[in-house]
N, C-alpha and C positions, 0 to 999 in steps of 0.2 A: 506561380509555383506549380510544377507538374504533379499530377496525381496518377502517373502511369504505374506506380508501384505501391507505395504505402506512404502514410504520413511520416514526416521527417522527425529526426530527433530534435531536441530543443535547439532553437535558433539555427535551423538549417539555413545556410546561405542561399539566397535566391539569385538567379542569374542577373547580371548587370546589363544595362543597355549600352549601346555604343557611345563611347566618349566618357563613360563613368570610370572612375578609378577602382579597379578590382580590389585594391588594398585599403579602400576607404573604410573606416571604422565608425559605426554609430555609437556615440557615447552612451545613449540611453540603453541600447541593447547590451553593450558591454557591462554596464552597471548592473542590469538585471542578471546577466550571466554570472557576474561576480557574487552577487547575493545568493543566487541559486547554488553556486559551488560551495559557498560558505555554509549554507543550510545543509547541504548534502554531507559535508564533512562532519558537522555536528551530529547529524542523524546517524552517520556511520559509527561514531563513538558511542552514542546512546544505545543503538541497537546492539552494538558489540557488548556493552555492559549487560544488556538483557540476556544475550546469548550465554555470557559467562555465568551470570547468577542463576538463571533457570536451568542451564545445562550442567553446572557443577556445584552450586551452593544451595540450591533449594530442591527438595524432593519433588518428584513428578506426581502430578495428579491430572485428572481429565482436562482441566482448563489450562494448566501450565503447558501441556503438550501442544495445545492449539496456539497459545501465546508464543511459545518457542518457535513454532513453524512460521507464525506471522512475523516474528522478528527476523527470521531467515529471509522471508520474502521481501520485507522492507529493506534489509541490508543489501540484498542483491540488486534490487531496483535502484537504490541510491548509488551503488557501485557502478552500474551501467550508466547512470546519469552523469556521474563524475567523469568517467572515461569519455563519454560523448561530448561533454562540455569542454574538457581539455582539448580534445581533438578539434572541435570547432574553433576554439580560441586560437589554436595554432594555425589553422587554415585561414582564419580571419586576419591574422597578423602576417599572412603571406610567407610564413616560414616553411610551410609544407603543403602538400596537396593530399587530402585524405580521400580514399575511395568511397564513393557513395554506396556501393554494395556493402562495404564494411560498416558504414554508419547505419544503413538500413538493418543489417543483422543485429547490431547493438540495440536498435530501437525495438525490434521484434523480441529479443531476449528480455528487454525491460518490460514488455507487455506480458510475458510469461509470469514475471514476478508480480506485476500489477494484478493480473487475473487471479493468481494464487492468493494474494491478500484479500481480494473480493470474496472468493469462495470460503476462505477461512472465517472472515467476519460474518458471513451468512451462517456458517455452521456454528460459530460461537453463540450467536444470538438465538438460534433455534435450540441449541442444547440448554442454555440457561432458561429459556421459556419452558422447555420440557421439565426441567428441575423444579420450576415454580408451579406448573399446572399439574404435573404428575409426580409429586415428591416421593411417594411410596415406591413406585416403579423405578424411579431414578436411583434411589438409595439401595434397593434390594435386587433389582432385576437387570440393571444396566450391565452390559458385558464389560469386563475389566479392561480389555485392550481396544475398546471401540474407538477411542480418540486416535490412536496410532493407525488403525485400519482406515479410518475416515481421512486422515491426513494423506496417507499413501494413495487413496483413491482420488482425492482432490488434486494431488500432484500429477497423477497419471492423466486426469482430465485436462489439466492445464497444459501438460506436455503435448497431448493429442491435438488440442485446439491450436496451439502455436505452431506445431509441426505442420498441420494442414495449411495454416495461413502462410507460413514461411515458404513451403513448397510451391504454393500458388502465386505468391507475390514475387519471389525471386526467380522462378523458372518459367512462369507462364505470362500470358498477356494481361492487360489492364482489367478486362472484364472479369476474369477469374479471381484476380486479387481483390477487386472491389466487392464481389459477392462474398468472398471469404471473410473480409473484414466486417461487412454489414451483418453477416450471420453471427460473427463473434460478439458484436455489440448488442445484437438482439438477444443473444443468450445472456449477456450480462444484465441487460435492462429488464427483460420480461421474466426471466427465470430466477436470477440471483438477487436482484435488487428488491423485489416485493417482499420476499420472506425476511430479508434483512431489515427493511423498514418496519414491517409489522412486529417482528420480535423486539425491535428497539422501542416501539411504542409501548409494548407490554412491559418492558424493563423500566421505562420512564414512569409508567403508572405504579409499578412496584416500588420505585424509589420514592415517589410522592407519598404513597401509603405508609411506607416504612418511616419516612421523615416525620409523619404525624404521630407515630406511635413510639418509635425509638430511633436510635442512630441508624441511618440507612447503611446497608452493607456496601463496603468499599468496592467489592467486585462488580456489583451492579452499576455503580457510578462509573467505574473504569470502562466497562463494556459499552455503556450508553455514550460516554464521551468519545470513545474510539470510533464507534459507528457514526456518530454525529459529525465528527471532524472528517471522516471519510466522505460522507455525503456533501460536505461543504468544500473540501479541498481535493478529494480524489475523483469524484464523479465528473467534474468539468473536463477531465482528460478524455473520458469515454465520449462525452457529448461532443467535444471539439473534434475528435477523430471521426466520429460518426458523421457529423456535418461536413467534414472535409471530403468524404466520399461523394457528396453531392455538389461540391464546389462552393460551399458556404464557409465563411470564417467569421465567427462572432467575437473573437478576441485574439490578440497576438499569441503565437506559439510559446514565446518566452514566459508569458504570464501563466499559461496553462501548465507548463512543466514546473514552474516555480511553485504553484499550488500543489501539484502532485508530490514534489519533494518535501514540502511542508507536511503533507499528510503522512508520508513515510518516516518523517523525522520526529513527529510530535508524540508518538505513542509512549516511548520511554519516559518522557517528561510527565505525561499523564499518570503513569504508574507511580512515579516518584512523588509527585505533588499530592495525589490522592492518598498514598500510603503514609506520607510523612506529616501531612497537615492535620493538626489536632484542633481543639477548640480555640487555642491561642495561636494557631498557625506556626507552631514551632517545628523546625525541620530536624530530621534524624538521619543517621547513616543510610546509604543507598540500600544495603542488604536488608536492614531492618524494615525500611519502607516497603520493599517488595514483599517481605514476609507478611506485613500487615495487610497488604492488598489481597494476597492469596491464602491467608491463614484460615478463612472460613470454610475452605474445602479440605482442611487437614494438612496444610503445607507446613513443614517444619524445616528449619535450617540445619544443614549438615554441619556437625561440629568439626572444627579444624583438627 
């Protein structure tokens, strides 16, 4: 696989050797692609429900602003993955030929959503830690529109990073593209990942202490699980792409993108399960479950 531009979208077709049938379909690859596509579609529906509830049915508060933007990032990432998977399946079935520049563009756009999700998770963890460590300042001195301003700045940062990478990878030579991608992954690993991990450890300790005294707050559990699943399912994409720049492949691209799609699809189910599961694990309507998750920060449901 050539590395002259950037890492490919999921299951990018590799060149075939002489004598190979270009229309030959690998059953295992197509099965993984089908599972990935199904998970992406489920994730689109789940994140769509989050967008509708937090956008129109639940009053805004500092955390729901971040969660709403996280749902937008996950939704767009899954949308790009669905489009890329469908285009690849069409090409793999020899029904059409898809431009590689077009697929690379989709992949870079998906990286924008991926980076935005990473920045938001880091910010959510830091904000909740500040609310725990400095509760008086958080309640009395925190700027009212801080969440919206921070989300706008994070979006601008993600746009700037992807714009730089895109211009270097689509218009310049391999060396410039490689350095841009490496710089982006260094930013993700060294600047964004450590605060996210540290804040998640603090939240984990808070959940343990709360469970020994009283029922642990659902919001802490939601944030802890969201970051944990990102570390398990989302981080492998960054590691895989980083190693790709040096010619190393630790696992198939299909598996990496499958894990990334699971990460972007699982958050709505976390909100629902944590919000609806009581002592006897009895489930409740989706809107009520979301209210229970975010009610500790004063969230109320808008009456119809």
